[in-house]
N, C-alpha and C positions, 0 to 999 in steps of 0.2 A: 740307491740309486743306482737302476738293473738298467743295463746297456740292451736294446733290443739287437738280436743277431743279425750280423746282414747275411741275407739269400738271395741268389741271382734271383731279380725279376725276369718272368716271361713278357712282359709285355713292353718290353725297350726296344724300341724302332730301330730299323739301322738306318744311323747317319753318319757322313762324312766333314772333315772341313771344309769349310765353304758353305756348307748347308745353314739356312735358316731356320731356326729350333725357335719353339714355346717350349719353356720348363714352367713347369705349374709347382710353387716350393709350399709345404706346409709350413704356416708362418702363426707360433703360438704368441697371443699375446693374455697374458693373465690368464684367464681359464677357457676362454673359446680360442678359437681355432680356426684361421682363414685362409684361403688359399690364394696366393698372389703370383703372378707370371711373370717372368721375365725371358723378354725376346731378342735373339740379334744372333750373330754369326758365329758358329764354331771355328775358333782359330788353334784349336790343338785337341787332339786326345789322346792319353799316352796311360801307362800300366796295364796288365793283365788281370782275367780273373774279378774275383771281387775288390779289387784296390784299383779298378780302373776310375780313370777322372776322365773330365772334358772341361774346355774352356769357352764360355762365350762372352762375346765382345758386343757394346751395343752402344751409341751413340744418345745420352739423357742428356737435353737440354746445352746442349754444345759440348758437353763434356763426355769424355770415354771412358765406357764402364765397363770393366772384365770379371768376373766372377767363374770360378772353378767348382764345379759340381762333382763331387764321387758320385759314377754312374750307377750305383744301387743302394745308394743312400735313402733310408726309410721316410726322410723328410720330402724326397720330391715324390708328387703325386703321381703326374703322368709327363711324359714329353710329348711333343708333335712337333714334325716336319712341315715346316711352313713351305720352304721350297727348296731344292738342291742345284747347289751351285758348282761350276766348273773351275777348278782349280789344280795346277801340278805341282802341289806342295804339301806335306804334311802335316806344318806347321806354318801358319801365317801371321807368325808377329810383323810381317812388314807392314800391315794395315794400321798398325800403331803411330806410323811416321803421313799417313794419307788421312786427307780429308775430303769429302765432297764428295762428288761425282768419281774422285780416283780411285775412292775406297769401296766403289760397286765392283761386284764380282759377276760374270757373264752365267746367264742361268744353264743348265744344264738340257740339251737336246732329248733326253729319255722320255720324260712325261710327255714333251709336246709332241714324239712319234706314236707313243700312246692313244694320244687326244686324235691322232689324222688318221687312226686305223678303222675307227668307226664310221668317219666322213667318207672315207674310200667307198664303201660298205652303199653309200647313199646318192654317190655319182653315178651307177647307168639310172638311176629313178631321174636323175637330172635330164642325162644323154636320152630320154627319151623324147624330151621336148624339142625340136627345132630350133636351132640356133636364131637363122633370119628371122622366124616367126616373131620370138620374143623382141629382139634389136628393132624390128619394122614398129614396133606397138610403142616402141620407148620413144622411136624417131617423130611418130604422127603425135604423139603427147604432146612434145618438147613443139612442134610447129604449132598446134593448135593454140598453146597458149600464150604465145604472142602474137603480134600483130606483124604482117608478111614486109613491112618494111622497115621493122626497128633491128635486125640485123643490120643492115646496111647504114642506119641512122648514126649505131653506137660506131659501126668501123669508121665513118668518116669524122665521128667527134672526136677519136683517139689520133688519128693520124695527124690534125691539125693542131 
């Protein structure tokens, strides 16, 4: 049996504990090979260089499952960062004792700020329209859609 030498992959994305990642693993069954995805929260990263590992935790059918991967394993096809989480710890082992909403991590605002930047360039075009005109149009449509006495009838019915 010839072991494949470990080499640093260049396509490993940058991720930290708290991030949700999807790891695609090559699974060999007999003569066929398929790719299996494992998605969860990174709870730790350890080591340096070629021996670096990371642990991913997910809840599968109500049971917590943790899997530790060597970062530069030849069995890993690719790693995708699904979302970035904001945590203040390097090891998130406390998540093992939490369940449900308590185990959720807040999302990092870095990606939201990047997506907000292009929309700020679109705001000058939106400012070109006077706001009073758009508001009056909305009010006129609402007034035309219902009868004149409908508002009073609803108000009288709710007070009694």
